[in-house]
Structures are given as structure tokens and as C-alpha cells.
C-alpha positions as CSV (number, residue, x, y, z in Angstrom):
1,M,-9.2,52.4,6.5
2,G,-7.0,52.5,9.5
3,I,-3.4,53.8,9.7
4,V,-2.0,50.3,9.0
5,S,-4.1,50.0,5.9
6,W,-2.8,53.4,4.7
7,I,0.8,52.4,5.4
8,I,0.3,49.1,3.5
9,L,-1.4,50.9,0.6
10,G,1.4,53.5,0.5
11,L,4.2,50.9,0.6
12,L,2.6,49.0,-2.3
13,A,1.7,52.1,-4.3
14,G,5.3,53.5,-3.8
15,G,6.8,50.2,-4.9
16,I,4.6,50.1,-8.0
17,A,5.5,53.7,-8.8
18,K,9.2,52.9,-8.5
19,I,8.8,49.8,-10.8
20,L,7.0,52.0,-13.4
21,L,9.6,54.7,-13.1
22,P,12.9,53.0,-12.3
23,G,16.0,54.9,-11.3
24,R,18.5,55.3,-8.5
25,D,16.4,57.2,-5.9
26,P,17.6,57.4,-2.3
27,G,15.6,56.1,0.7
28,G,15.2,52.4,0.1
29,L,12.1,51.0,1.9
30,L,11.5,54.2,3.9
31,G,11.7,56.4,0.7
32,T,9.3,54.1,-1.0
33,L,6.9,54.2,1.9
34,F,7.1,58.0,2.0
35,F,6.5,58.4,-1.7
36,G,3.6,55.9,-1.5
37,V,1.8,57.3,1.5
38,A,2.3,61.0,0.5
39,G,1.3,59.9,-3.1
40,A,-1.9,58.3,-1.7
41,F,-2.8,61.6,-0.1
42,V,-1.9,63.7,-3.1
43,G,-3.7,61.3,-5.5
44,G,-6.8,61.3,-3.3
45,W,-6.8,65.0,-3.1
46,L,-6.3,65.3,-6.9
47,S,-9.1,62.8,-7.5
48,A,-11.5,64.5,-5.2
49,K,-10.6,68.0,-6.5
50,F,-10.5,67.5,-10.2
51,L,-12.3,64.3,-11.0
52,D,-15.1,64.7,-8.4
53,R,-14.3,61.3,-7.0
54,P,-14.0,61.4,-3.2
55,V,-11.7,58.9,-1.5
56,R,-13.6,55.9,-0.3
57,H,-12.6,54.1,2.9
58,D,-12.4,50.7,1.2
59,F,-9.0,49.2,1.0
60,F,-9.8,47.2,-2.1
61,D,-11.3,50.1,-4.1
62,G,-9.5,50.2,-7.5
63,A,-9.9,54.0,-7.8
64,N,-8.1,54.4,-4.4
65,W,-5.2,52.3,-5.7
66,L,-5.0,54.2,-9.0
67,A,-5.1,57.5,-7.2
68,A,-2.3,56.4,-4.8
69,I,-0.1,55.1,-7.6
70,G,-0.7,58.2,-9.7
71,G,0.1,60.4,-6.7
72,A,3.3,58.5,-6.0
73,L,4.3,58.9,-9.6
74,V,3.6,62.6,-9.5
75,L,5.8,63.0,-6.4
76,L,8.5,60.8,-7.8
77,I,8.6,62.9,-11.1
78,A,8.6,66.1,-9.1
79,Y,11.4,64.9,-7.0
80,R,13.5,64.1,-10.0
81,L,12.7,67.4,-11.6
82,V,13.9,69.3,-8.5
83,F,16.9,67.1,-7.6
84,G,18.0,66.1,-11.1
85,N,18.0,62.8,-13.0
86,S,18.8,60.0,-10.6
87,R,19.9,57.7,-13.3
88,N,23.2,59.4,-13.7
89,S,25.8,57.9,-11.4
90,R,27.9,60.3,-9.4
91,R,31.4,58.8,-9.4
């Protein structure tokens, strides 16, 4: 996969993670892209380290998608644990 494929995978994985875990998180499109791309790397590392499933270089591999979405969810949950519950409005 090339860099454009990783960006597309990250954007979609981050979007799916935000749909699965809704809330008022900052960043918009760039935040979603960051959580998705970073989550793809984290998910790929976790998959290779603990599940003995190395990352394949196929864009349509389902395990890559699950690892990317799972990694994005892990990062989003970690963000919320560190910076507080984003569902509370600050008025």
C-alpha cells in the first residue's frame, strides 16, 4: 500500500471509529485523519505483536481494516481518558 492508500484507510477507519464512539472531539476532518492513520499503525502493531498477524500490504484485507478501526478506537478512548469526557459541553 502506498501513502495515499494509508491516508484513505486512516480517514475511513477514523470516521468509523468516531461513528462507533460518538462525542464532541476536536479536530474535525484532520482529527479524524490523525486518529485513523495513527490508529492504523497502532492496530497493525498490536495485531503483529499480540495476535501473530503481520500487516499485509493489501488495501482490501479485512484484518487490516479491523486492526485500523480497533487502533483508532484505542486512541480515541485513550484521548478521552486523558482529556476528559468530551460529551460534556463547556459553557
